[in-house]
LUMDREN-975231 format. One record per residue: residue in one letter; z, x, y of N, C-alpha, C in turn. Coordinates in steps of 0.05 Angstrom, whole numbers, padded with zeros to 5 digits, always signed. Layout:
% LUMDREN-975231
aZXYZXYZXY
...
***
This chain:
% LUMDREN-975231
m-01590-01565-01934-01569-01549-01926-01565-01525-01946
n-01568-01531-01971-01564-01511-01991-01583-01488-01988
r-01609-01495-01982-01630-01474-01976-01623-01458-01951
q-01612-01470-01931-01605-01454-01908-01581-01434-01914
v-01562-01445-01929-01539-01426-01934-01550-01404-01952
l-01566-01409-01971-01579-01387-01988-01594-01366-01972
l-01610-01377-01951-01625-01363-01935-01607-01342-01919
f-01587-01354-01907-01569-01335-01890-01552-01316-01908
i-01547-01324-01933-01535-01302-01951-01554-01281-01958
s-01577-01289-01962-01599-01268-01968-01602-01250-01945
l-01603-01259-01921-01606-01244-01896-01582-01224-01893
l-01561-01234-01901-01540-01216-01898-01537-01194-01920
s-01547-01201-01944-01544-01181-01965-01566-01163-01967
l-01591-01170-01959-01614-01153-01961-01615-01136-01935
d-01631-01116-01941-01637-01097-01917-01661-01109-01901
s-01653-01117-01875-01672-01131-01859-01682-01113-01835
v-01707-01118-01829-01718-01104-01805-01719-01125-01784
i-01704-01122-01761-01702-01142-01740-01717-01135-01718
g-01732-01153-01706-01747-01149-01682-01749-01175-01666
q-01756-01175-01639-01756-01198-01624-01779-01197-01604
v-01789-01221-01596-01809-01223-01576-01806-01247-01561
s-01815-01247-01535-01812-01270-01517-01838-01278-01503
y-01843-01303-01499-01866-01314-01488-01858-01335-01467
s-01876-01337-01448-01871-01358-01424-01897-01374-01423
i-01896-01400-01426-01916-01417-01426-01911-01441-01408
p-01931-01454-01395-01925-01478-01380-01925-01502-01399
e-01912-01522-01388-01910-01546-01404-01935-01562-01406
e-01939-01580-01422-01963-01600-01424-01987-01583-01433
m-01982-01561-01448-02006-01547-01460-02020-01564-01482
a-02044-01563-01484-02059-01578-01504-02050-01567-01532
k-02055-01586-01553-02051-01580-01578-02070-01557-01588
g-02061-01536-01600-02079-01515-01611-02082-01493-01590
s-02066-01496-01568-02071-01474-01548-02056-01447-01558
l-02066-01426-01547-02055-01398-01556-02030-01394-01540
v-02008-01387-01555-01983-01378-01543-01981-01347-01540
g-01988-01335-01563-01990-01305-01562-01997-01293-01590
n-02005-01266-01587-02013-01251-01611-01988-01241-01625
l-01978-01257-01644-01950-01251-01654-01952-01224-01672
a-01974-01220-01687-01975-01196-01705-01976-01171-01688
q-01992-01172-01666-01995-01149-01649-01969-01142-01633
d-01956-01163-01622-01932-01160-01607-01911-01149-01626
l-01909-01158-01651-01886-01148-01667-01895-01122-01683
g-01919-01115-01681-01929-01089-01694-01934-01095-01724
l-01942-01118-01731-01945-01125-01760-01975-01127-01766
e-01982-01124-01788-02010-01127-01797-02016-01155-01809
i-02039-01164-01807-02046-01191-01817-02039-01194-01848
k-02044-01172-01862-02041-01173-01892-02012-01176-01898
r-01994-01164-01881-01965-01168-01883-01956-01196-01880
l-01968-01209-01859-01961-01236-01855-01969-01256-01877
v-01993-01249-01890-02003-01265-01912-01987-01259-01937
s-01983-01234-01943-01969-01227-01967-01939-01235-01966
g-01927-01234-01942-01899-01238-01939-01895-01268-01936
k-01916-01285-01936-01913-01315-01932-01898-01321-01906
a-01907-01310-01884-01893-01314-01858-01891-01343-01853
k-01868-01350-01842-01863-01379-01835-01843-01379-01814
i-01841-01403-01800-01824-01407-01777-01799-01422-01787
y-01777-01410-01781-01752-01422-01788-01737-01430-01762
t-01731-01457-01759-01716-01466-01737-01703-01492-01742
r-01684-01500-01727-01672-01525-01732-01686-01549-01719
n-01695-01546-01696-01706-01568-01682-01733-01563-01665
s-01743-01538-01668-01766-01530-01651-01791-01527-01668
d-01789-01531-01694-01813-01524-01710-01835-01544-01704
e-01830-01567-01693-01850-01586-01689-01868-01580-01664
y-01860-01563-01649-01876-01555-01625-01896-01531-01630
m-01888-01512-01649-01903-01488-01653-01911-01486-01684
e-01933-01470-01686-01944-01465-01713-01954-01437-01714
l-01953-01424-01737-01961-01396-01742-01986-01395-01758
s-02007-01383-01748-02030-01377-01762-02031-01351-01776
r-02024-01349-01802-02022-01323-01815-02050-01308-01815
e-02071-01323-01820-02096-01309-01821-02105-01296-01795
r-02096-01307-01772-02101-01294-01746-02081-01279-01735
g-02056-01284-01744-02032-01271-01734-02024-01281-01706
v-02030-01307-01700-02024-01316-01673-02005-01339-01675
l-01992-01346-01653-01975-01369-01650-01990-01390-01632
l-01990-01415-01643-02004-01436-01630-01986-01460-01625
v-01996-01478-01605-01981-01501-01599-01986-01522-01618
k-01968-01532-01630-01972-01554-01650-01970-01582-01638
e-01952-01586-01620-01950-01610-01605-01946-01608-01575
r-01955-01626-01559-01952-01623-01529-01923-01625-01522
i-01916-01605-01505-01888-01601-01497-01883-01615-01468
d-01865-01633-01467-01857-01645-01442-01832-01636-01435
r-01828-01617-01414-01806-01606-01409-01783-01624-01400
e-01789-01647-01387-01769-01665-01380-01756-01681-01404
v-01771-01682-01424-01759-01695-01449-01746-01673-01464
l-01754-01649-01466-01742-01629-01484-01716-01618-01470
c-01718-01614-01444-01693-01604-01430-01686-01622-01407
t-01671-01642-01414-01665-01662-01392-01645-01654-01373
e-01626-01637-01382-01601-01630-01368-01597-01602-01360
t-01617-01586-01367-01615-01558-01364-01637-01548-01344
a-01628-01529-01328-01648-01517-01309-01667-01497-01325
l-01658-01482-01342-01676-01467-01357-01682-01480-01385
c-01708-01479-01393-01717-01494-01419-01731-01471-01436
a-01721-01469-01460-01734-01448-01478-01730-01459-01507
l-01749-01449-01522-01752-01454-01551-01742-01427-01565
h-01724-01431-01585-01715-01408-01601-01721-01414-01630
f-01733-01395-01644-01738-01397-01671-01741-01368-01683
q-01744-01367-01711-01745-01342-01724-01771-01341-01742
i-01781-01318-01745-01804-01313-01762-01792-01298-01788
i-01797-01310-01810-01785-01297-01835-01808-01289-01853
l-01804-01264-01863-01825-01254-01883-01808-01246-01908
e-01823-01251-01932-01811-01244-01958-01822-01216-01969
n-01805-01206-01987-01816-01183-02004-01824-01159-01987
p-01809-01145-01974-01779-01148-01970-01775-01169-01950
m-01752-01179-01947-01744-01199-01928-01742-01186-01901
e-01756-01198-01881-01756-01189-01853-01750-01213-01836
f-01737-01206-01814-01727-01228-01797-01734-01220-01767
y-01748-01238-01753-01756-01233-01724-01748-01258-01708
t-01738-01252-01685-01732-01275-01664-01754-01278-01645
v-01759-01303-01639-01781-01310-01620-01769-01330-01601
t-01771-01322-01574-01763-01340-01553-01786-01348-01535
i-01788-01375-01529-01812-01384-01513-01800-01399-01490
m-01804-01389-01464-01795-01401-01443-01816-01424-01433
i-01806-01447-01426-01823-01469-01419-01822-01472-01387
q-01844-01468-01374-01845-01468-01346-01852-01498-01338
d-01839-01506-01316-01841-01534-01306-01867-01536-01290
q-01881-01557-01294-01907-01565-01281-01900-01590-01263
n-01914-01591-01242-01910-01614-01223-01925-01638-01234
d-01916-01650-01256-01930-01673-01269-01916-01700-01265
n-01897-01700-01247-01883-01725-01242-01882-01731-01212
p-01889-01754-01201-01887-01760-01174-01856-01768-01166
p-01849-01766-01142-01822-01776-01133-01817-01805-01139
q-01794-01812-01144-01786-01840-01152-01765-01850-01129
v-01773-01871-01117-01756-01881-01094-01735-01900-01107
l-01711-01894-01101-01687-01910-01109-01678-01931-01089
y-01680-01923-01064-01673-01941-01044-01688-01938-01018
p-01697-01958-01005-01694-01987-01009-01710-01996-01033
v-01699-02018-01046-01713-02025-01072-01737-02044-01062
q-01760-02038-01074-01784-02051-01069-01787-02079-01086
t-01786-02100-01072-01788-02124-01086-01814-02137-01079
g-01824-02152-01098-01852-02165-01097-01852-02189-01081
g-01834-02206-01083-01834-02232-01072-01815-02236-01046
s-01793-02223-01044-01774-02225-01023-01775-02203-01003
v-01767-02207-00977-01768-02188-00960-01739-02178-00954
v-01733-02152-00954-01708-02141-00948-01710-02126-00923
a-01692-02133-00904-01694-02120-00877-01667-02108-00869
e-01669-02084-00856-01646-02071-00844-01642-02081-00817
m-01619-02088-00809-01615-02101-00782-01605-02077-00762
v-01615-02079-00738-01607-02060-00717-01600-02078-00692
p-01577-02075-00684-01570-02091-00660-01585-02081-00635
r-01588-02098-00616-01602-02090-00591-01585-02071-00573
s-01559-02068-00580-01541-02052-00566-01541-02025-00580
a-01558-02020-00599-01558-01992-00612-01563-01970-00592
d-01550-01949-00595-01557-01926-00578-01576-01905-00592
v-01580-01883-00579-01600-01863-00590-01584-01850-00613
g-01601-01847-00635-01589-01834-00659-01576-01855-00677
y-01580-01882-00672-01566-01901-00691-01579-01898-00718
l-01562-01896-00738-01570-01895-00765-01578-01924-00778
v-01603-01927-00780-01615-01951-00792-01612-01955-00822
t-01621-01935-00837-01618-01935-00865-01625-01906-00875
k-01624-01902-00900-01632-01876-00914-01650-01882-00937
v-01673-01867-00937-01689-01870-00961-01681-01851-00981
v-01675-01860-01006-01664-01844-01027-01687-01843-01049
a-01693-01817-01056-01715-01813-01077-01706-01788-01095
v-01717-01786-01120-01711-01766-01136-01737-01757-01151
d-01737-01732-01160-01761-01723-01175-01749-01710-01201
v-01759-01719-01224-01748-01709-01248-01758-01683-01255
d-01778-01671-01241-01787-01642-01244-01763-01623-01236
s-01766-01600-01241-01745-01579-01235-01754-01559-01215
g-01736-01544-01203-01743-01523-01186-01756-01532-01160
q-01773-01517-01149-01785-01526-01124-01803-01549-01126
n-01810-01557-01151-01825-01581-01154-01811-01606-01148
a-01784-01602-01149-01764-01627-01144-01757-01627-01114
w-01764-01609-01099-01757-01610-01071-01772-01631-01056
l-01757-01650-01041-01774-01672-01029-01770-01668-01000
s-01789-01683-00985-01792-01685-00957-01800-01711-00951
y-01791-01720-00927-01797-01747-00918-01811-01749-00891
k-01831-01765-00890-01847-01768-00864-01853-01795-00858
l-01854-01804-00834-01860-01828-00822-01891-01831-00821
q-01904-01847-00839-01931-01850-00839-01942-01869-00819
k-01928-01894-00818-01937-01915-00801-01913-01929-00790
a-01916-01940-00767-01892-01954-00755-01903-01974-00734
t-01889-01998-00732-01894-02016-00712-01891-02003-00682
d-01871-01991-00680-01866-01976-00654-01857-01946-00661
r-01873-01926-00660-01865-01900-00668-01848-01887-00648
a-01844-01899-00624-01827-01887-00605-01799-01896-00606
l-01794-01911-00629-01767-01924-00630-01752-01912-00655
f-01767-01903-00675-01754-01892-00698-01765-01865-00707
e-01748-01849-00722-01756-01826-00735-01744-01823-00761
v-01755-01806-00777-01745-01801-00805-01737-01771-00809
g-01714-01766-00821-01706-01738-00826-01724-01726-00846
l-01732-01703-00842-01751-01689-00859-01740-01683-00887
q-01715-01675-00886-01700-01667-00913-01684-01689-00925
n-01670-01705-00908-01650-01724-00920-01661-01753-00919
g-01683-01758-00907-01694-01787-00909-01681-01806-00892
e-01663-01799-00871-01649-01816-00855-01666-01827-00834
i-01666-01852-00828-01681-01867-00809-01663-01872-00785
r-01669-01862-00762-01652-01864-00738-01668-01872-00714
t-01655-01885-00694-01668-01891-00669-01670-01865-00650
i-01693-01864-00637-01695-01840-00619-01695-01849-00589
r-01691-01873-00584-01686-01885-00557-01668-01907-00557
q-01661-01916-00534-01644-01941-00530-01661-01966-00537
v-01650-01984-00552-01663-02008-00559-01662-02027-00536
t-01684-02040-00528-01685-02059-00506-01693-02086-00516
d-01692-02105-00496-01698-02132-00503-01729-02138-00506
k-01745-02118-00495-01773-02120-00500-01782-02111-00527
d-01766-02097-00544-01773-02091-00571-01777-02112-00589
a-01798-02114-00605-01801-02135-00623-01780-02137-00644
v-01775-02161-00655-01754-02165-00673-01764-02154-00700
k-01788-02158-00707-01797-02149-00734-01809-02121-00730
q-01798-02104-00742-01808-02074-00744-01815-02067-00773
r-01836-02053-00776-01845-02046-00805-01849-02016-00805
l-01837-02002-00821-01842-01972-00824-01850-01965-00851
t-01869-01947-00852-01881-01937-00878-01872-01907-00881
v-01855-01901-00900-01846-01874-00904-01859-01862-00930
i-01870-01838-00928-01879-01825-00950-01862-01801-00957
v-01859-01802-00985-01841-01779-00997-01859-01761-01013
e-01855-01734-01006-01874-01715-01021-01857-01693-01033
d-01864-01684-01055-01851-01662-01070-01863-01635-01060
n-01852-01612-01072-01861-01586-01062-01879-01572-01082
g-01889-01587-01100-01905-01576-01123-01933-01572-01110
q-01950-01556-01129-01976-01551-01124-01995-01560-01145
p-02012-01580-01141-02013-01594-01117-01988-01616-01114
s-01983-01621-01091-01959-01639-01087-01966-01669-01094
r-01945-01681-01103-01944-01710-01110-01927-01726-01090
s-01934-01751-01085-01919-01765-01066-01917-01795-01075
a-01899-01810-01060-01894-01839-01064-01889-01852-01036
t-01896-01876-01035-01895-01889-01010-01874-01913-01012
v-01858-01916-00989-01837-01938-00988-01841-01953-00961
i-01838-01979-00962-01840-01994-00937-01812-02004-00929
v-01804-01999-00904-01776-02007-00895-01781-02028-00874
n-01770-02050-00877-01771-02072-00858-01745-02071-00840
v-01749-02072-00814-01723-02070-00797-01726-02093-00777
a-01701-02106-00774-01698-02128-00756-01682-02121-00732
v-01694-02121-00709-01679-02113-00684-01668-02142-00674
a-01644-02146-00677-01632-02172-00669-01600-02169-00671
d-01587-02187-00656-01558-02187-00655-01546-02209-00673
s-01561-02228-00683-01551-02250-00699-01568-02254-00722
f-01557-02262-00744-01571-02269-00769-01591-02291-00767
p-01584-02315-00752-01602-02336-00749-01630-02326-00735
e-01625-02309-00716-01650-02300-00704-01669-02285-00721
v-01656-02268-00740-01670-02253-00759-01686-02274-00780
l-01670-02293-00789-01681-02313-00808-01704-02326-00797
s-01702-02336-00770-01726-02350-00761-01749-02333-00757
e-01745-02307-00750-01768-02289-00746-01781-02280-00772
f-01765-02276-00792-01776-02265-00819-01784-02284-00837
t-01784-02312-00831-01794-02331-00850-01823-02329-00854
d-01837-02321-00835-01867-02316-00838-01874-02288-00837
f-01855-02271-00845-01862-02240-00844-01883-02235-00866
p-01905-02221-00859-01924-02217-00881-01913-02198-00901
h-01915-02203-00924-01905-02187-00946-01919-02158-00948
d-01944-02161-00945-01963-02137-00945-01989-02143-00934
k-01994-02129-00913-02018-02133-00900-02044-02125-00918
e-02040-02102-00934-02060-02093-00950-02066-02114-00970
y-02045-02129-00980-02053-02150-01000-02069-02172-00985
n-02061-02181-00961-02079-02199-00948-02107-02190-00942
d-02110-02163-00937-02136-02154-00934-02151-02155-00958
n-02140-02146-00981-02155-02149-01007-02161-02178-01013
l-02144-02196-01009-02148-02225-01013-02173-02234-00997
t-02174-02228-00971-02199-02234-00955-02224-02223-00966
f-02222-02196-00975-02245-02185-00985-02255-02198-01009
y-02240-02206-01028-02247-02221-01054-02257-02247-01047
l-02246-02260-01028-02258-02287-01018-02286-02284-01009
v-02289-02264-00993-02317-02260-00981-02336-02252-01001
l-02327-02236-01020-02343-02227-01043-02350-02253-01059
a-02332-02268-01067-02339-02292-01082-02357-02312-01067
l-02354-02314-01044-02374-02332-01028-02401-02319-01027
a-02403-02293-01026-02430-02281-01026-02443-02284-01053
v-02427-02280-01076-02439-02283-01104-02449-02311-01107
v-02433-02333-01097-02441-02361-01102-02467-02365-01084
s-02468-02356-01060-02493-02361-01045-02517-02349-01058
f-02512-02324-01068-02534-02310-01081-02544-02325-01105
l-02526-02337-01122-02534-02351-01145-02550-02379-01136
f-02539-02392-01117-02551-02415-01106-02580-02410-01097
i-02584-02390-01081-02610-02382-01071-02630-02377-01095
t-02617-02361-01113-02634-02353-01137-02645-02378-01154
c-02625-02396-01157-02634-02421-01172-02652-02436-01155
l-02650-02439-01130-02668-02454-01113-02697-02439-01114
v-02697-02415-01113-02725-02400-01115-02738-02405-01140
v-02722-02404-01164-02733-02408-01190-02745-02438-01193
i-02730-02457-01185-02738-02484-01184-02765-02489-01169
i-02766-02477-01146-02791-02481-01128-02814-02467-01143
s-02808-02443-01155-02831-02430-01168-02840-02442-01191
v-02822-02456-01206-02832-02474-01230-02847-02498-01219
k-02841-02511-01199-02855-02534-01190-02884-02525-01178
i-02885-02502-01165-02912-02493-01156-02929-02486-01179
y-02917-02473-01198-02934-02465-01223-02944-02488-01237
r-02928-02509-01240-02939-02535-01253-02960-02547-01239
w-02956-02548-01210-02975-02560-01194-03002-02547-01196
r-03002-02520-01194-03026-02503-01199-03040-02508-01225
q-03024-02512-01246-03036-02516-01273-03048-02543-01274
s-03036-02563-01261-03049-02589-01261-03076-02588-01245
r-03076-02574-01223-03101-02572-01207-03123-02557-01223
v-03117-02539-01239-03136-02525-01254-03148-02541-01273
l-03132-02558-01289-03139-02576-01309-03157-02598-01297
y-03151-02608-01273-03167-02628-01260-03194-02620-01251
h-03196-02594-01243-03222-02586-01234-03240-02572-01256
s-03228-02569-01279-03242-02555-01299-03261-02575-01313
s-03284-02563-01325-03306-02578-01337-03303-02581-01367
l-03279-02577-01378-03276-02579-01406-03275-02608-01415
p-03286-02615-01438-03285-02644-01447-03257-02651-01454
v-03253-02677-01448-03229-02690-01453-03227-02702-01481
i-03211-02692-01500-03210-02703-01526-03187-02725-01527
p-03195-02749-01532-03176-02771-01533-03158-02769-01557
y-03137-02782-01555-03116-02781-01576-03114-02810-01589
y-03116-02810-01614-03113-02837-01630-03088-02836-01645
p-03076-02859-01647-03050-02860-01663-03060-02857-01692
p-03040-02850-01709-03045-02846-01739-03056-02871-01752
r-03050-02894-01745-03058-02919-01759-03085-02930-01749
y-03100-02915-01732-03124-02924-01722-03145-02905-01729
s-03169-02913-01732-03193-02897-01739-03218-02909-01728
d-03238-02894-01721-03263-02900-01710-03281-02907-01733
t-03287-02932-01738-03302-02939-01762-03332-02935-01760
l-03341-02948-01736-03371-02946-01734-03379-02929-01708
g-03361-02914-01698-03368-02897-01675-03367-02913-01649
t-03357-02939-01650-03355-02956-01625-03329-02961-01617
g-03309-02952-01630-03281-02960-01623-03263-02957-01645
t-03238-02967-01641-03217-02964-01662-03208-02992-01670
l-03205-02996-01696-03194-03022-01706-03172-03015-01729
p-03154-03031-01730-03134-03027-01752-03149-03031-01779
h-03136-03019-01799-03147-03023-01826-03149-03052-01836
v-03132-03070-01829-03132-03098-01838-03130-03118-01816
y-03150-03135-01812-03150-03158-01794-03158-03184-01807
n-03147-03206-01799-03153-03233-01811-03171-03248-01790
y-03193-03259-01800-03211-03273-01785-03214-03303-01796
e-03220-03323-01780-03227-03352-01791-03246-03364-01770
v-03268-03373-01780-03289-03387-01765-03286-03419-01766
c-03285-03431-01742-03279-03461-01742-03300-03474-01727
r-03306-03497-01732-03327-03514-01717-03317-03541-01708
t-03330-03553-01691-03323-03580-01680-03341-03599-01693
t-03333-03623-01696-03350-03646-01710-03373-03656-01692
d-03369-03654-01667-03388-03666-01648-03405-03647-01634
s-03408-03624-01641-03424-03605-01628-03431-03584-01646
r-03454-03566-01638-03462-03544-01653-03446-03518-01644
k-03429-03523-01626-03414-03499-01616-03391-03492-01636
s-03384-03469-01636-03361-03459-01652-03341-03442-01635
d-03318-03445-01645-03295-03428-01636-03285-03413-01656
c-03271-03391-01648-03260-03372-01668-03232-03367-01661
k-03215-03370-01679-03185-03362-01676-03176-03344-01695
f-03156-03329-01689-03148-03306-01702-03120-03309-01715
g-03114-03295-01736-03086-03290-01742-03074-03312-01759
r-03086-03329-01771-03073-03347-01786-03063-03337-01814
a-03038-03339-01820-03027-03324-01843-03037-03338-01868
g-03044-03320-01889-03055-03328-01914-03083-03333-01915
s-03099-03326-01896-03128-03330-01895-03140-03315-01917
q-03163-03327-01928-03178-03312-01949-03201-03296-01937
n-03207-03301-01912-03227-03284-01899-03214-03259-01888
v-03212-03240-01903-03197-03215-01894-03219-03193-01894
l-03219-03179-01869-03237-03157-01864-03221-03130-01871
i-03228-03117-01892-03217-03092-01901-03236-03071-01897
m-03228-03052-01879-03246-03029-01868-03243-03006-01890
d-03265-02997-01897-03267-02973-01917-03276-02950-01901
p-03258-02928-01896-03268-02907-01881-03290-02890-01891
s-03297-02894-01917-03320-02879-01928-03346-02893-01926
s-03347-02918-01916-03373-02934-01916-03375-02947-01887
t-03398-02960-01883-03403-02974-01858-03396-03004-01858
g-03389-03014-01879-03382-03041-01881-03364-03049-01905
t-03359-03073-01911-03342-03081-01933-03353-03104-01948
m-03347-03105-01972-03359-03127-01988-03347-03154-01979
q-03322-03156-01970-03309-03179-01963-03324-03189-01935
r-03333-03173-01918-03344-03181-01893-03371-03192-01899
l-03386-03180-01918-03414-03191-01925-03410-03220-01939
q-03392-03221-01956-03388-03248-01969-03380-03270-01949
s-03365-03264-01930-03353-03281-01911-03376-03290-01893
e-03392-03272-01884-03416-03279-01867-03436-03296-01884
k-03441-03289-01909-03459-03304-01924-03451-03334-01929
s-03424-03337-01932-03414-03366-01936-03417-03383-01911
i-03415-03369-01888-03417-03383-01862-03444-03392-01858
l-03467-03375-01865-03493-03381-01859-03504-03401-01879
d-03491-03404-01901-03502-03423-01921-03493-03452-01915
e-03472-03455-01899-03464-03482-01892-03486-03494-01874
p-03489-03523-01879-03510-03536-01866-03505-03541-01835
d-03480-03542-01827-03475-03547-01799-03469-03523-01783
s-03473-03500-01795-03465-03474-01782-03482-03470-01757
p-03469-03462-01736-03483-03457-01711-03497-03431-01710
l-03494-03413-01732-03506-03388-01732-03533-03390-01746
e-03551-03379-01738-03579-03377-01750-03585-03349-01758
v-03600-03350-01780-03608-03324-01792-03638-03319-01788
s-03647-03300-01775-03674-03294-01771-03687-03276-01788
***
C-alpha cells in the first residue's frame, strides 16, 4: 500500500506523458498468445521500454497479461475464462497501466474480452434422475393447447451465444405434443382420446445460438391418465432408458462372443498338441535309430551280459543222501560274499569261494 501511495504521488508531481490503447481478444486464448504490439501502438521504441523498465501496474489483472520489453508486445500470461472473470456483467474488460521510469510516463491499456461459445446449455427442469421416473400427468379430458410442462434451461455464455431454442427430437406420438421454439413449453396439439397410450415419452433438445452451436438433451415422461393409481400401475415397469438397455444387450453379446472365441481357441490348441505328440511318436517308432537302454545309478554291466548290484550274498548247500545240490540266497551274515570290481572281470572272494567248494570231497561239482 505504501508503494502504491508513493507511486500515485509521483504521478501527480512529475510531468507525465499520458496515452492509451485498446485491444479486443476472445476468451480462452492460449498462454503466450499475442495480444498486440504495444510499442508500435503507443509510438514507443524498444530501447525506451527497456531503459524505462516498463512494467504493468494493476490491482487484479496482472495475472492475465505480461509485457515483453525486448519485443515491445503484450502477451497472454494465463488463460482467460470470461464466465469466471465477469460473472455478472454483460461487458467484460481488463484495465491496467503501463508505467515507464526516467522520466515517468503513464499509459492506460484496456482489453475487451469477447465471449466464446464454450459452454453447453444446462437443463434446470425437469430434473433428470438416474433411478426414479418422474412423469407429468395429462388428463384424458385435456383440450387442444393444454400446458403439460415447461423445459427450463440456461446458458452461462453471454450475448447471442446464450440464446436458446427448443425442439422435439423424438416422441411416442408426435401428433399429440409440441414444444415451443423459444419458451420450451410442451402443449397438446389435439384432443386427448381413450386410444392414446398412458405412457408417453418425449425427447427435447435444447440448442444455443453460438457458432458452432452446443446442445443438451432432456427426456420428459408424460402420463395420460385421470387417476394416480392408473399411472402407478402403468409406470412400475416403465423403461428408464432404452439406450441403456440397448447398451447392456450389446455388452452381453460381446462378452458371449469373447468367451466363445477363447473356448474355440483353447480347443484348437489342445487338439494341435495332441496331433503333434502323436506324429512325434510315430516318427520315433518307424525310425532306425538304436535304442539306448537306461540303467539305474546303482547298477552296472560287469561282464557285458547284464546288470548286477555291487554286493550279493551266496551260499551253496548239499543234501546228505544225494549228489544233488541246492542253492539258496540271502542269508544274513554269510561269509561267501561276491564283491564286484568294476575295473576287473572277477573278484578274489569269488575265486576263493569256488575253490573251497571244489576241494570238498562230497561236492557235486567236478573240475575238468
